[in-house]
N, C-alpha and C positions, 0 to 999 in steps of 0.2 A: 907681619902677620903671616899665617900659613893657611893652607887650603881648608883646614878643618875648623878654623875660627869662625865665629858667627858674624855675619854681616847684618842680618835682620834680627835684632834682639827681641822684638815683639813676638815673632813667630819662630825663632830659633832656627834660622836658615843659614847654612854655612856658605862660605865663598865657593867651595868645591861644588855644591849643589847648584848654585847660581851659574857658575861657569859652564858646567855640563848641560844645564837646561838651555842656556843661550846658544851653545854650540850645536846642540842636538835639534832644538826647535826653530832656531833662527827667527825669533818673533819679529813681525813687521814693524811694530811700534815699541818704544821703550816701556810703555805702560803695561805691555803684555808680559813683562818680567814678573808681574804680580801673580801670574798663573803658576809660578813656581812656589807653591806652599804659601801663597798670599804675601810674599815678601813685599814690603813697601806700602802695605795698606794700613799699618798701625800708626805709629808716631810720625813717620815720614823721614826719619833721620837717614835711612839707607838709600833713599831715592837717587841722590847724585851718584852713588857707587853703582846702583843698578843700571843707570844710564850709561856709565862708562863700560860696564861689563857688556851691555847690549851693543854699544858702538864697536868695541873690540871684536866681539863675535861676528858682527856683520862685516867688519873690515877683513876678516880672515877668509882666505880661500878655503872652502870646506875640505878639499883634498889635503891642504897643508895642515889643517887642524888635526888630522889623523897622524901626521908626522910628529913624533915626540919632540924633536929639536925645535921645530917651528912653533909647536904649541907652547913649549917652555919659554921661548922668547916672547911670545904674545902675552903669556902669563906674567912674565917679569915686567913688561911695559905696563900692564894693567895695575899691578900692585906697587909700582915704584913709589907713588906718593900717598899710599895708605899709611896710617900710623904704624909704627914698627911693632907695637905690642897690642894684644887684645885689651890690656888694661888701659892703655892710652886711648884706644878707640872707644871703650866704654865710658871713660871720663869725658871725652868730647861729646858723646851722645847725651850723657847726664847734663852737661852744660847746655846743649841744644834744647833739651826739654825744660830745664830750669829757666832759661831766658825767655821762654814763651814767644819765640819769634814766629813769624808766619810759617806754616807747615811747608816743607819742601814738596814740590809737585812734579809730576811727569810732564 
């Protein structure tokens, strides 16, 4: 997946927007990631990824986040186990919704 792919399909929020929000705002709680265009407040599929984005952003030294090389390495760690294509991600979301499992929560 790349930075412009959607992570929150309910509210059409991209990975890029979520990463920038987390790095800029450094929310105290993972649930505050929903302040970024309401990501995570719909079906709940994206909540585990929002938690990872939050954890990665808080683990970064803010001064290093401005360093392009350090930021790139952090980004690579973050997306390492995301599905490789937006289509695969969308298929997994569809399965999540179809299975009617308990909603992911913060």
